[in-house]
All heavy atoms as TSV, in Angstrom:
chain	resi	resn	atom	element	x	y	z
A	1	MET	N	N	0.852	-1.165	-0.033
A	1	MET	CA	C	0.010	-0.042	0.025
A	1	MET	C	C	0.872	1.215	-0.039
A	1	MET	O	O	1.893	1.204	0.636
A	1	MET	CB	C	-0.862	-0.023	1.258
A	1	MET	CG	C	-1.861	1.114	1.276
A	1	MET	SD	S	-3.055	1.037	2.628
A	1	MET	CE	C	-4.238	-0.105	1.926
A	2	LEU	N	N	0.510	2.238	-0.721
A	2	LEU	CA	C	1.206	3.471	-0.805
A	2	LEU	C	C	0.766	4.531	0.230
A	2	LEU	O	O	-0.334	4.421	0.768
A	2	LEU	CB	C	1.048	4.095	-2.189
A	2	LEU	CG	C	1.541	3.255	-3.366
A	2	LEU	CD1	C	1.221	3.967	-4.633
A	2	LEU	CD2	C	2.951	2.828	-3.294
A	3	VAL	N	N	1.651	5.498	0.517
A	3	VAL	CA	C	1.368	6.459	1.520
A	3	VAL	C	C	0.108	7.244	1.101
A	3	VAL	O	O	-0.822	7.540	1.916
A	3	VAL	CB	C	2.485	7.508	1.621
A	3	VAL	CG1	C	2.067	8.675	2.481
A	3	VAL	CG2	C	3.691	6.768	2.388
A	4	LYS	N	N	-0.089	7.587	-0.174
A	4	LYS	CA	C	-1.254	8.310	-0.654
A	4	LYS	C	C	-2.575	7.529	-0.469
A	4	LYS	O	O	-3.613	8.039	-0.183
A	4	LYS	CB	C	-1.122	8.710	-2.104
A	4	LYS	CG	C	-1.029	7.586	-3.094
A	4	LYS	CD	C	-0.864	8.140	-4.494
A	4	LYS	CE	C	-0.670	7.019	-5.536
A	4	LYS	NZ	N	-0.405	7.538	-6.852
A	5	ASP	N	N	-2.462	6.173	-0.446
A	5	ASP	CA	C	-3.578	5.302	-0.218
A	5	ASP	C	C	-4.043	5.409	1.264
A	5	ASP	O	O	-5.176	5.380	1.617
A	5	ASP	CB	C	-3.301	3.862	-0.573
A	5	ASP	CG	C	-3.041	3.699	-2.054
A	5	ASP	OD1	O	-3.624	4.432	-2.851
A	5	ASP	OD2	O	-2.246	2.825	-2.420
A	6	ILE	N	N	-3.004	5.463	2.196
A	6	ILE	CA	C	-3.248	5.589	3.589
A	6	ILE	C	C	-4.018	6.963	3.846
A	6	ILE	O	O	-5.010	6.981	4.619
A	6	ILE	CB	C	-1.964	5.591	4.433
A	6	ILE	CG1	C	-1.288	4.252	4.252
A	6	ILE	CG2	C	-2.123	5.906	5.889
A	6	ILE	CD1	C	-2.126	3.069	4.780
A	7	VAL	N	N	-3.564	8.008	3.226
A	7	VAL	CA	C	-4.183	9.308	3.411
A	7	VAL	C	C	-5.601	9.319	2.889
A	7	VAL	O	O	-6.560	9.779	3.409
A	7	VAL	CB	C	-3.416	10.453	2.740
A	7	VAL	CG1	C	-4.107	11.700	2.671
A	7	VAL	CG2	C	-1.983	10.567	3.433
A	8	ASP	N	N	-5.822	8.610	1.728
A	8	ASP	CA	C	-7.141	8.588	1.089
A	8	ASP	C	C	-8.110	7.720	1.881
A	8	ASP	O	O	-9.311	7.969	1.815
A	8	ASP	CB	C	-7.075	8.076	-0.373
A	8	ASP	CG	C	-6.420	9.079	-1.261
A	8	ASP	OD1	O	-6.437	10.335	-0.966
A	8	ASP	OD2	O	-6.000	8.635	-2.407
A	9	ASN	N	N	-7.643	6.677	2.489
A	9	ASN	CA	C	-8.536	5.699	3.086
A	9	ASN	C	C	-8.577	5.635	4.607
A	9	ASN	O	O	-9.513	5.141	5.237
A	9	ASN	CB	C	-8.233	4.290	2.501
A	9	ASN	CG	C	-8.426	4.230	1.056
A	9	ASN	OD1	O	-9.502	4.439	0.578
A	9	ASN	ND2	N	-7.418	3.888	0.300
A	10	ILE	N	N	-7.492	6.053	5.269
A	10	ILE	CA	C	-7.469	5.849	6.752
A	10	ILE	C	C	-7.444	7.169	7.525
A	10	ILE	O	O	-8.133	7.325	8.530
A	10	ILE	CB	C	-6.226	5.000	7.126
A	10	ILE	CG1	C	-6.350	3.634	6.484
A	10	ILE	CG2	C	-6.051	4.944	8.674
A	10	ILE	CD1	C	-5.282	2.681	6.708
A	11	ILE	N	N	-6.677	8.116	7.053
A	11	ILE	CA	C	-6.576	9.399	7.798
A	11	ILE	C	C	-7.159	10.587	6.989
A	11	ILE	O	O	-7.377	10.341	5.785
A	11	ILE	CB	C	-5.133	9.769	8.217
A	11	ILE	CG1	C	-4.262	9.948	7.058
A	11	ILE	CG2	C	-4.520	8.658	9.143
A	11	ILE	CD1	C	-2.859	10.477	7.302
A	12	SER	N	N	-7.419	11.654	7.650
A	12	SER	CA	C	-8.001	12.779	6.943
A	12	SER	C	C	-6.936	13.569	6.210
A	12	SER	O	O	-5.775	13.679	6.604
A	12	SER	CB	C	-8.604	13.725	7.955
A	12	SER	OG	O	-8.912	14.964	7.455
A	13	HIS	N	N	-7.344	14.158	5.152
A	13	HIS	CA	C	-6.435	15.046	4.321
A	13	HIS	C	C	-6.060	16.290	5.128
A	13	HIS	O	O	-5.183	17.034	4.817
A	13	HIS	CB	C	-7.067	15.443	3.034
A	13	HIS	CG	C	-7.053	14.342	2.012
A	13	HIS	ND1	N	-8.174	13.604	1.749
A	13	HIS	CD2	C	-6.094	13.774	1.260
A	13	HIS	CE1	C	-7.889	12.664	0.847
A	13	HIS	NE2	N	-6.575	12.823	0.514
A	14	ASN	N	N	-6.815	16.563	6.226
A	14	ASN	CA	C	-6.599	17.752	7.054
A	14	ASN	C	C	-5.692	17.544	8.249
A	14	ASN	O	O	-5.552	18.332	9.107
A	14	ASN	CB	C	-7.928	18.313	7.559
A	14	ASN	CG	C	-8.804	18.800	6.402
A	14	ASN	OD1	O	-8.273	19.484	5.446
A	14	ASN	ND2	N	-10.091	18.563	6.444
A	15	GLU	N	N	-5.111	16.336	8.279
A	15	GLU	CA	C	-4.174	16.013	9.374
A	15	GLU	C	C	-2.716	16.432	9.056
A	15	GLU	O	O	-2.331	16.555	7.878
A	15	GLU	CB	C	-4.140	14.511	9.633
A	15	GLU	CG	C	-5.431	13.942	10.046
A	15	GLU	CD	C	-5.845	14.384	11.498
A	15	GLU	OE1	O	-4.946	14.810	12.226
A	15	GLU	OE2	O	-6.930	14.188	11.851
A	16	ILE	N	N	-1.930	16.684	10.090
A	16	ILE	CA	C	-0.515	16.949	9.920
A	16	ILE	C	C	0.195	15.532	9.887
A	16	ILE	O	O	-0.002	14.804	10.848
A	16	ILE	CB	C	0.031	17.833	10.968
A	16	ILE	CG1	C	-0.594	19.253	10.966
A	16	ILE	CG2	C	1.594	18.104	10.814
A	16	ILE	CD1	C	-0.314	20.114	12.119
A	17	VAL	N	N	1.020	15.295	8.920
A	17	VAL	CA	C	1.686	14.022	8.833
A	17	VAL	C	C	3.155	14.258	8.653
A	17	VAL	O	O	3.569	15.299	8.156
A	17	VAL	CB	C	1.197	13.189	7.672
A	17	VAL	CG1	C	-0.253	12.801	7.882
A	17	VAL	CG2	C	1.406	13.772	6.313
A	18	ALA	N	N	3.933	13.346	9.117
A	18	ALA	CA	C	5.410	13.351	8.943
A	18	ALA	C	C	5.748	12.012	8.319
A	18	ALA	O	O	5.348	10.940	8.745
A	18	ALA	CB	C	6.185	13.575	10.223
A	19	ILE	N	N	6.568	12.000	7.208
A	19	ILE	CA	C	6.991	10.847	6.531
A	19	ILE	C	C	8.407	10.528	7.025
A	19	ILE	O	O	9.295	11.390	6.945
A	19	ILE	CB	C	7.029	11.055	4.972
A	19	ILE	CG1	C	5.680	11.534	4.406
A	19	ILE	CG2	C	7.523	9.686	4.293
A	19	ILE	CD1	C	4.555	10.657	4.696
A	20	HIS	N	N	8.583	9.287	7.548
A	20	HIS	CA	C	9.850	8.878	8.130
A	20	HIS	C	C	10.443	7.625	7.461
A	20	HIS	O	O	9.612	6.852	6.918
A	20	HIS	CB	C	9.745	8.512	9.562
A	20	HIS	CG	C	9.279	9.690	10.507
A	20	HIS	ND1	N	10.226	10.411	11.190
A	20	HIS	CD2	C	8.093	10.212	10.763
A	20	HIS	CE1	C	9.521	11.449	11.831
A	20	HIS	NE2	N	8.183	11.234	11.589
A	21	VAL	N	N	11.689	7.447	7.473
A	21	VAL	CA	C	12.346	6.215	7.051
A	21	VAL	C	C	13.216	5.813	8.192
A	21	VAL	O	O	13.853	6.561	8.906
A	21	VAL	CB	C	13.157	6.355	5.711
A	21	VAL	CG1	C	14.276	7.314	5.951
A	21	VAL	CG2	C	13.568	5.032	5.193
A	22	GLU	N	N	13.219	4.460	8.480
A	22	GLU	CA	C	14.042	3.913	9.595
A	22	GLU	C	C	15.420	3.719	9.064
A	22	GLU	O	O	15.652	3.084	8.039
A	22	GLU	CB	C	13.443	2.552	10.069
A	22	GLU	CG	C	14.155	2.093	11.332
A	22	GLU	CD	C	13.491	0.935	12.050
A	22	GLU	OE1	O	12.637	0.294	11.342
A	22	GLU	OE2	O	13.829	0.628	13.110
A	23	ARG	N	N	16.426	4.200	9.852
A	23	ARG	CA	C	17.835	4.102	9.527
A	23	ARG	C	C	18.471	3.118	10.550
A	23	ARG	O	O	18.129	3.188	11.698
A	23	ARG	CB	C	18.517	5.459	9.621
A	23	ARG	CG	C	17.990	6.508	8.649
A	23	ARG	CD	C	18.342	6.241	7.194
A	23	ARG	NE	N	17.927	7.319	6.421
A	23	ARG	CZ	C	17.664	7.233	5.113
A	23	ARG	NH1	N	17.738	6.052	4.513
A	23	ARG	NH2	N	17.276	8.234	4.437
A	24	HIS	N	N	19.347	2.374	10.107
A	24	HIS	CA	C	20.091	1.451	10.954
A	24	HIS	C	C	21.621	1.746	10.863
A	24	HIS	O	O	22.198	1.490	9.840
A	24	HIS	CB	C	19.845	-0.037	10.569
A	24	HIS	CG	C	18.425	-0.351	10.669
A	24	HIS	ND1	N	17.798	-0.739	11.835
A	24	HIS	CD2	C	17.517	-0.422	9.684
A	24	HIS	CE1	C	16.487	-0.983	11.554
A	24	HIS	NE2	N	16.327	-0.875	10.277
A	25	GLU	N	N	22.184	2.341	11.897
A	25	GLU	CA	C	23.587	2.582	12.012
A	25	GLU	C	C	24.064	1.938	13.352
A	25	GLU	O	O	23.697	0.818	13.558
A	25	GLU	CB	C	23.845	4.092	11.865
A	25	GLU	CG	C	23.474	4.581	10.517
A	25	GLU	CD	C	23.619	6.065	10.325
A	25	GLU	OE1	O	24.282	6.710	11.227
A	25	GLU	OE2	O	23.191	6.582	9.291
A	26	GLU	N	N	24.764	2.593	14.147
A	26	GLU	CA	C	25.146	2.080	15.433
A	26	GLU	C	C	23.897	1.919	16.272
A	26	GLU	O	O	23.851	1.070	17.122
A	26	GLU	CB	C	26.142	3.064	16.160
A	26	GLU	CG	C	27.493	3.092	15.489
A	26	GLU	CD	C	28.410	4.044	16.254
A	26	GLU	OE1	O	28.235	4.298	17.435
A	26	GLU	OE2	O	29.389	4.520	15.593
A	27	ILE	N	N	22.944	2.770	16.037
A	27	ILE	CA	C	21.637	2.644	16.701
A	27	ILE	C	C	20.600	2.821	15.616
A	27	ILE	O	O	20.875	3.351	14.509
A	27	ILE	CB	C	21.426	3.685	17.782
A	27	ILE	CG1	C	21.493	5.121	17.226
A	27	ILE	CG2	C	22.390	3.584	18.913
A	27	ILE	CD1	C	21.050	6.219	18.132
A	28	SER	N	N	19.344	2.366	15.874
A	28	SER	CA	C	18.244	2.531	14.903
A	28	SER	C	C	17.607	3.843	15.245
A	28	SER	O	O	17.308	4.160	16.409
A	28	SER	CB	C	17.278	1.369	14.970
A	28	SER	OG	O	17.982	0.199	14.516
A	29	TYR	N	N	17.112	4.589	14.221
A	29	TYR	CA	C	16.342	5.818	14.471
A	29	TYR	C	C	15.515	6.114	13.234
A	29	TYR	O	O	15.660	5.518	12.132
A	29	TYR	CB	C	17.304	6.999	14.701
A	29	TYR	CG	C	18.165	7.366	13.572
A	29	TYR	CD1	C	17.810	8.298	12.660
A	29	TYR	CD2	C	19.375	6.681	13.322
A	29	TYR	CE1	C	18.685	8.696	11.617
A	29	TYR	CE2	C	20.270	6.976	12.313
A	29	TYR	CZ	C	19.842	7.994	11.431
A	29	TYR	OH	O	20.672	8.310	10.359
A	30	HIS	N	N	14.548	6.940	13.396
A	30	HIS	CA	C	13.674	7.447	12.276
A	30	HIS	C	C	14.222	8.796	11.764
A	30	HIS	O	O	14.294	9.734	12.582
A	30	HIS	CB	C	12.258	7.505	12.737
A	30	HIS	CG	C	11.530	6.154	12.754
A	30	HIS	ND1	N	11.481	5.470	13.999
A	30	HIS	CD2	C	10.984	5.335	11.891
A	30	HIS	CE1	C	10.916	4.339	13.788
A	30	HIS	NE2	N	10.590	4.240	12.518
A	31	GLU	N	N	14.380	8.847	10.510
A	31	GLU	CA	C	14.797	10.213	9.871
A	31	GLU	C	C	13.536	10.757	9.273
A	31	GLU	O	O	12.877	10.095	8.405
A	31	GLU	CB	C	15.834	9.938	8.844
A	31	GLU	CG	C	16.180	11.281	8.131
A	31	GLU	CD	C	17.173	11.046	7.039
A	31	GLU	OE1	O	17.660	9.947	6.853
A	31	GLU	OE2	O	17.428	12.039	6.307
A	32	CYS	N	N	13.135	11.990	9.601
A	32	CYS	CA	C	12.014	12.618	8.951
A	32	CYS	C	C	12.362	13.101	7.608
A	32	CYS	O	O	13.332	13.944	7.412
A	32	CYS	CB	C	11.524	13.769	9.869
A	32	CYS	SG	S	10.031	14.543	9.253
A	33	LEU	N	N	11.651	12.643	6.584
A	33	LEU	CA	C	11.914	13.150	5.222
A	33	LEU	C	C	10.970	14.256	4.862
A	33	LEU	O	O	11.482	15.148	4.052
A	33	LEU	CB	C	11.606	11.935	4.243
A	33	LEU	CG	C	12.266	10.654	4.450
A	33	LEU	CD1	C	11.757	9.578	3.482
A	33	LEU	CD2	C	13.766	10.857	4.258
A	34	TRP	N	N	9.865	14.418	5.422
A	34	TRP	CA	C	8.896	15.476	5.103
A	34	TRP	C	C	7.884	15.616	6.163
A	34	TRP	O	O	7.483	14.637	6.810
A	34	TRP	CB	C	8.345	15.268	3.726
A	34	TRP	CG	C	7.307	16.302	3.284
A	34	TRP	CD1	C	7.663	17.402	2.588
A	34	TRP	CD2	C	5.949	16.351	3.517
A	34	TRP	NE1	N	6.538	18.169	2.347
A	34	TRP	CE2	C	5.454	17.546	2.943
A	34	TRP	CE3	C	4.966	15.549	4.169
A	34	TRP	CZ2	C	4.164	17.983	2.950
A	34	TRP	CZ3	C	3.669	15.954	4.219
A	34	TRP	CH2	C	3.230	17.093	3.608
A	35	ARG	N	N	7.336	16.833	6.459
A	35	ARG	CA	C	6.328	17.029	7.360
A	35	ARG	C	C	5.454	18.151	6.919
A	35	ARG	O	O	5.840	19.260	6.422
A	35	ARG	CB	C	6.881	17.453	8.767
A	35	ARG	CG	C	5.813	17.672	9.819
A	35	ARG	CD	C	6.460	18.010	11.145
A	35	ARG	NE	N	5.464	18.139	12.179
A	35	ARG	CZ	C	4.806	19.210	12.521
A	35	ARG	NH1	N	5.019	20.323	11.798
A	35	ARG	NH2	N	3.836	19.313	13.385
A	36	GLY	N	N	4.101	17.951	6.956
A	36	GLY	CA	C	3.174	18.989	6.507
A	36	GLY	C	C	1.712	18.425	6.589
A	36	GLY	O	O	1.440	17.427	7.122
A	37	MET	N	N	0.804	19.242	5.857
A	37	MET	CA	C	-0.527	18.755	5.767
A	37	MET	C	C	-0.690	17.577	4.801
A	37	MET	O	O	-0.024	17.511	3.776
A	37	MET	CB	C	-1.437	19.911	5.305
A	37	MET	CG	C	-1.539	21.097	6.240
A	37	MET	SD	S	-2.122	20.790	7.834
A	37	MET	CE	C	-3.833	20.370	7.492
A	38	ALA	N	N	-1.511	16.630	5.182
A	38	ALA	CA	C	-1.671	15.448	4.385
A	38	ALA	C	C	-2.029	15.759	2.954
A	38	ALA	O	O	-1.502	14.993	2.026
A	38	ALA	CB	C	-2.739	14.467	5.087
A	39	TRP	N	N	-2.781	16.747	2.716
A	39	TRP	CA	C	-3.202	17.036	1.369
A	39	TRP	C	C	-2.094	17.679	0.527
A	39	TRP	O	O	-2.125	17.759	-0.686
A	39	TRP	CB	C	-4.499	17.897	1.288
A	39	TRP	CG	C	-4.353	19.247	1.958
A	39	TRP	CD1	C	-4.601	19.524	3.263
A	39	TRP	CD2	C	-3.912	20.501	1.429
A	39	TRP	NE1	N	-4.358	20.821	3.579
A	39	TRP	CE2	C	-3.921	21.478	2.413
A	39	TRP	CE3	C	-3.458	20.819	0.144
A	39	TRP	CZ2	C	-3.541	22.768	2.232
A	39	TRP	CZ3	C	-3.088	22.186	-0.039
A	39	TRP	CH2	C	-3.160	23.061	0.976
A	40	GLN	N	N	-0.971	17.988	1.173
A	40	GLN	CA	C	0.184	18.598	0.484
A	40	GLN	C	C	1.298	17.679	0.255
A	40	GLN	O	O	2.448	18.069	-0.138
A	40	GLN	CB	C	0.679	19.796	1.323
A	40	GLN	CG	C	-0.283	20.925	1.429
A	40	GLN	CD	C	0.297	22.040	2.262
A	40	GLN	OE1	O	0.799	21.775	3.371
A	40	GLN	NE2	N	0.255	23.280	1.832
A	41	ILE	N	N	1.170	16.393	0.597
A	41	ILE	CA	C	2.279	15.465	0.503
A	41	ILE	C	C	2.814	15.455	-0.955
A	41	ILE	O	O	2.012	15.197	-1.912
A	41	ILE	CB	C	1.846	13.997	0.914
A	41	ILE	CG1	C	1.537	13.934	2.355
A	41	ILE	CG2	C	2.965	13.030	0.524
A	41	ILE	CD1	C	0.973	12.563	2.795
A	42	PRO	N	N	4.066	15.758	-1.171
A	42	PRO	CA	C	4.650	15.690	-2.557
A	42	PRO	C	C	4.546	14.305	-3.138
A	42	PRO	O	O	4.554	13.276	-2.411
A	42	PRO	CB	C	6.113	16.071	-2.336
A	42	PRO	CG	C	6.154	16.737	-0.999
A	42	PRO	CD	C	5.108	16.167	-0.162
A	43	GLU	N	N	4.385	14.281	-4.492
A	43	GLU	CA	C	4.133	12.955	-5.126
A	43	GLU	C	C	5.229	12.009	-4.848
A	43	GLU	O	O	4.934	10.774	-4.694
A	43	GLU	CB	C	4.083	13.282	-6.675
A	43	GLU	CG	C	3.600	12.032	-7.436
A	43	GLU	CD	C	3.448	12.361	-8.889
A	43	GLU	OE1	O	3.233	13.553	-9.267
A	43	GLU	OE2	O	3.541	11.393	-9.677
A	44	GLU	N	N	6.494	12.369	-4.762
A	44	GLU	CA	C	7.558	11.502	-4.490
A	44	GLU	C	C	7.440	10.729	-3.192
A	44	GLU	O	O	7.793	9.608	-3.039
A	44	GLU	CB	C	8.966	12.232	-4.513
A	44	GLU	CG	C	9.186	13.205	-3.326
A	44	GLU	CD	C	10.361	13.973	-3.448
A	44	GLU	OE1	O	11.449	13.342	-3.086
A	44	GLU	OE2	O	10.314	15.116	-3.817
A	45	PHE	N	N	6.791	11.321	-2.149
A	45	PHE	CA	C	6.609	10.678	-0.870
A	45	PHE	C	C	5.212	9.959	-0.858
A	45	PHE	O	O	5.042	8.952	-0.254
A	45	PHE	CB	C	6.625	11.747	0.258
A	45	PHE	CG	C	7.948	12.421	0.407
A	45	PHE	CD1	C	8.046	13.783	0.357
A	45	PHE	CD2	C	9.122	11.628	0.530
A	45	PHE	CE1	C	9.319	14.409	0.449
A	45	PHE	CE2	C	10.430	12.259	0.652
A	45	PHE	CZ	C	10.460	13.680	0.547
A	46	GLY	N	N	4.245	10.492	-1.548
A	46	GLY	CA	C	2.909	9.817	-1.675
A	46	GLY	C	C	3.009	8.486	-2.325
A	46	GLY	O	O	2.181	7.644	-2.039
A	47	ASN	N	N	4.019	8.348	-3.282
A	47	ASN	CA	C	4.141	7.081	-4.009
A	47	ASN	C	C	5.084	6.082	-3.291
A	47	ASN	O	O	5.368	5.059	-3.856
A	47	ASN	CB	C	4.576	7.391	-5.400
A	47	ASN	CG	C	3.557	8.030	-6.225
A	47	ASN	OD1	O	2.407	7.622	-6.095
A	47	ASN	ND2	N	3.893	8.920	-7.058
A	48	MET	N	N	5.600	6.418	-2.082
A	48	MET	CA	C	6.471	5.499	-1.320
A	48	MET	C	C	5.559	4.403	-0.686
A	48	MET	O	O	4.396	4.624	-0.390
A	48	MET	CB	C	7.289	6.232	-0.292
A	48	MET	CG	C	8.224	7.169	-0.851
A	48	MET	SD	S	9.166	8.054	0.374
A	48	MET	CE	C	10.748	7.324	0.072
A	49	THR	N	N	6.189	3.290	-0.410
A	49	THR	CA	C	5.408	2.186	0.169
A	49	THR	C	C	5.297	2.401	1.647
A	49	THR	O	O	6.261	2.594	2.342
A	49	THR	CB	C	6.165	0.835	-0.164
A	49	THR	OG1	O	6.340	0.734	-1.577
A	49	THR	CG2	C	5.398	-0.329	0.428
A	50	PHE	N	N	4.121	2.334	2.146
A	50	PHE	CA	C	3.750	2.489	3.516
A	50	PHE	C	C	4.269	1.219	4.309
A	50	PHE	O	O	4.181	0.123	3.881
A	50	PHE	CB	C	2.226	2.551	3.637
A	50	PHE	CG	C	1.673	2.362	5.066
A	50	PHE	CD1	C	1.797	3.438	5.944
A	50	PHE	CD2	C	1.200	1.226	5.470
A	50	PHE	CE1	C	1.274	3.313	7.201
A	50	PHE	CE2	C	0.725	1.013	6.720
A	50	PHE	CZ	C	0.743	2.093	7.625
A	51	SER	N	N	4.814	1.558	5.494
A	51	SER	CA	C	5.297	0.467	6.365
A	51	SER	C	C	4.426	0.421	7.670
A	51	SER	O	O	3.832	-0.647	8.003
A	51	SER	CB	C	6.714	0.655	6.760
A	51	SER	OG	O	7.147	-0.367	7.580
A	52	LYS	N	N	4.281	1.595	8.345
A	52	LYS	CA	C	3.436	1.598	9.596
A	52	LYS	C	C	3.250	2.946	10.062
A	52	LYS	O	O	4.000	3.906	9.591
A	52	LYS	CB	C	4.120	0.805	10.684
A	52	LYS	CG	C	5.373	1.365	11.232
A	52	LYS	CD	C	6.026	0.540	12.342
A	52	LYS	CE	C	7.373	1.158	12.711
A	52	LYS	NZ	N	7.970	0.307	13.812
A	53	ILE	N	N	2.229	3.238	10.841
A	53	ILE	CA	C	1.996	4.500	11.580
A	53	ILE	C	C	2.539	4.238	13.015
A	53	ILE	O	O	2.267	3.173	13.575
A	53	ILE	CB	C	0.513	4.776	11.596
A	53	ILE	CG1	C	-0.015	5.017	10.167
A	53	ILE	CG2	C	0.248	5.998	12.484
A	53	ILE	CD1	C	-1.503	5.258	10.040
A	54	PHE	N	N	3.298	5.188	13.473
A	54	PHE	CA	C	3.908	5.021	14.772
A	54	PHE	C	C	3.842	6.321	15.546
A	54	PHE	O	O	3.639	7.374	15.051
A	54	PHE	CB	C	5.314	4.500	14.699
A	54	PHE	CG	C	6.296	5.549	14.080
A	54	PHE	CD1	C	7.044	6.343	14.991
A	54	PHE	CD2	C	6.426	5.674	12.756
A	54	PHE	CE1	C	7.971	7.240	14.382
A	54	PHE	CE2	C	7.257	6.664	12.160
A	54	PHE	CZ	C	8.031	7.413	12.997
A	55	GLY	N	N	3.981	6.137	16.924
A	55	GLY	CA	C	3.998	7.409	17.767
A	55	GLY	C	C	5.317	7.659	18.343
A	55	GLY	O	O	6.135	6.733	18.505
A	56	VAL	N	N	5.574	8.946	18.525
A	56	VAL	CA	C	6.819	9.390	19.207
A	56	VAL	C	C	6.410	10.466	20.139
A	56	VAL	O	O	5.432	11.073	20.076
A	56	VAL	CB	C	7.845	9.930	18.102
A	56	VAL	CG1	C	8.270	8.793	17.193
A	56	VAL	CG2	C	7.344	11.097	17.383
A	57	ILE	N	N	7.402	10.677	21.043
A	57	ILE	CA	C	7.244	11.896	21.934
A	57	ILE	C	C	7.791	13.061	21.214
A	57	ILE	O	O	9.024	13.018	20.771
A	57	ILE	CB	C	8.001	11.599	23.196
A	57	ILE	CG1	C	7.410	10.389	23.979
A	57	ILE	CG2	C	7.995	12.905	24.178
A	57	ILE	CD1	C	8.267	9.955	25.189
A	58	PRO	N	N	7.003	14.036	20.889
A	58	PRO	CA	C	7.514	15.195	20.117
A	58	PRO	C	C	8.525	16.094	20.879
A	58	PRO	O	O	8.514	16.106	22.110
A	58	PRO	CB	C	6.182	16.018	19.882
A	58	PRO	CG	C	5.360	15.651	21.027
A	58	PRO	CD	C	5.638	14.277	21.352
A	59	GLU	N	N	9.384	16.696	20.088
A	59	GLU	CA	C	10.409	17.627	20.709
A	59	GLU	C	C	9.741	18.917	21.141
A	59	GLU	O	O	10.165	19.525	22.081
A	59	GLU	CB	C	11.473	17.911	19.610
A	59	GLU	CG	C	12.345	16.665	19.354
A	59	GLU	CD	C	13.456	17.024	18.416
A	59	GLU	OE1	O	13.813	18.203	18.210
A	59	GLU	OE2	O	14.007	16.107	17.816
A	60	THR	N	N	8.708	19.282	20.437
A	60	THR	CA	C	8.063	20.540	20.803
A	60	THR	C	C	6.489	20.330	20.707
A	60	THR	O	O	5.999	19.432	20.028
A	60	THR	CB	C	8.379	21.717	19.838
A	60	THR	OG1	O	7.994	21.331	18.506
A	60	THR	CG2	C	9.891	22.072	19.932
A	61	ILE	N	N	5.790	21.106	21.480
A	61	ILE	CA	C	4.328	21.006	21.576
A	61	ILE	C	C	3.601	21.143	20.230
A	61	ILE	O	O	2.611	20.524	19.945
A	61	ILE	CB	C	3.685	21.917	22.623
A	61	ILE	CG1	C	2.233	21.456	22.950
A	61	ILE	CG2	C	3.813	23.343	22.173
A	61	ILE	CD1	C	2.135	20.192	23.717
A	62	ASP	N	N	4.187	21.959	19.325
A	62	ASP	CA	C	3.521	22.166	18.027
A	62	ASP	C	C	3.615	20.887	17.136
A	62	ASP	O	O	2.968	20.795	16.108
A	62	ASP	CB	C	4.082	23.409	17.366
A	62	ASP	CG	C	5.542	23.210	16.922
A	62	ASP	OD1	O	6.276	22.619	17.658
A	62	ASP	OD2	O	5.923	23.707	15.834
A	63	GLN	N	N	4.310	19.888	17.511
A	63	GLN	CA	C	4.487	18.590	16.741
A	63	GLN	C	C	3.701	17.514	17.450
A	63	GLN	O	O	3.658	16.391	16.931
A	63	GLN	CB	C	5.928	18.219	16.613
A	63	GLN	CG	C	6.742	19.227	15.817
A	63	GLN	CD	C	8.138	18.755	15.625
A	63	GLN	OE1	O	8.617	17.768	16.134
A	63	GLN	NE2	N	8.880	19.590	14.890
A	64	ALA	N	N	2.868	17.779	18.481
A	64	ALA	CA	C	2.252	16.780	19.287
A	64	ALA	C	C	1.062	16.122	18.469
A	64	ALA	O	O	0.753	14.968	18.723
A	64	ALA	CB	C	1.684	17.395	20.536
A	65	ASP	N	N	0.505	16.778	17.574
A	65	ASP	CA	C	-0.670	16.204	16.828
A	65	ASP	C	C	-0.219	15.669	15.454
A	65	ASP	O	O	-1.121	15.387	14.577
A	65	ASP	CB	C	-1.718	17.245	16.559
A	65	ASP	CG	C	-2.381	17.743	17.896
A	65	ASP	OD1	O	-2.441	16.876	18.811
A	65	ASP	OD2	O	-2.822	18.817	17.997
A	66	THR	N	N	1.066	15.367	15.291
A	66	THR	CA	C	1.499	14.824	13.998
A	66	THR	C	C	1.345	13.295	13.917
A	66	THR	O	O	1.536	12.658	14.929
A	66	THR	CB	C	3.012	15.142	13.770
A	66	THR	OG1	O	3.166	16.525	13.864
A	66	THR	CG2	C	3.591	14.647	12.499
A	67	ILE	N	N	0.824	12.850	12.745
A	67	ILE	CA	C	0.705	11.412	12.451
A	67	ILE	C	C	1.975	11.004	11.801
A	67	ILE	O	O	2.228	11.495	10.715
A	67	ILE	CB	C	-0.569	11.053	11.647
A	67	ILE	CG1	C	-1.835	11.515	12.427
A	67	ILE	CG2	C	-0.539	9.582	11.241
A	67	ILE	CD1	C	-3.069	11.402	11.546
A	68	ASN	N	N	2.756	10.090	12.412
A	68	ASN	CA	C	4.013	9.687	11.923
A	68	ASN	C	C	3.802	8.429	10.982
A	68	ASN	O	O	3.244	7.370	11.489
A	68	ASN	CB	C	4.983	9.454	13.056
A	68	ASN	CG	C	5.288	10.698	13.809
A	68	ASN	OD1	O	5.933	11.601	13.285
A	68	ASN	ND2	N	4.777	10.755	14.990
A	69	ILE	N	N	4.289	8.504	9.799
A	69	ILE	CA	C	4.124	7.332	8.816
A	69	ILE	C	C	5.511	6.870	8.455
A	69	ILE	O	O	6.357	7.742	7.957
A	69	ILE	CB	C	3.412	7.840	7.614
A	69	ILE	CG1	C	1.998	8.217	7.976
A	69	ILE	CG2	C	3.345	6.693	6.585
A	69	ILE	CD1	C	1.210	8.867	6.822
A	70	GLU	N	N	5.849	5.608	8.641
A	70	GLU	CA	C	7.072	5.047	8.280
A	70	GLU	C	C	6.902	4.434	6.843
A	70	GLU	O	O	5.932	3.873	6.528
A	70	GLU	CB	C	7.585	3.978	9.201
A	70	GLU	CG	C	8.866	3.385	8.870
A	70	GLU	CD	C	9.316	2.201	9.805
A	70	GLU	OE1	O	9.265	2.454	11.017
A	70	GLU	OE2	O	9.697	1.157	9.306
A	71	VAL	N	N	7.931	4.729	6.022
A	71	VAL	CA	C	7.990	4.128	4.629
A	71	VAL	C	C	9.100	3.252	4.535
A	71	VAL	O	O	10.065	3.239	5.327
A	71	VAL	CB	C	8.069	5.272	3.540
A	71	VAL	CG1	C	6.769	6.084	3.614
A	71	VAL	CG2	C	9.269	6.197	3.825
A	72	LYS	N	N	9.082	2.400	3.515
A	72	LYS	CA	C	10.114	1.426	3.192
A	72	LYS	C	C	11.108	2.018	2.196
A	72	LYS	O	O	10.788	2.902	1.472
A	72	LYS	CB	C	9.550	0.140	2.640
A	72	LYS	CG	C	8.747	-0.538	3.609
A	72	LYS	CD	C	8.205	-1.905	3.038
A	72	LYS	CE	C	7.260	-2.559	4.001
A	72	LYS	NZ	N	6.731	-3.724	3.503
């Protein structure tokens, strides 16, 4: 399933989303590739393969309502 399919079928286009990819180096971490309104996801990220929706503790309060999407 693609990220754009998740937005069309599961979450609202009016949500703030962040697209992440998991990196594996000395430690594993998620790198944020893009963040914004779901209806504004650039085509290059919308066509990425969805992996999972996950939660994180935000660094700042303005990021608390972000839906985090991991891609492959």
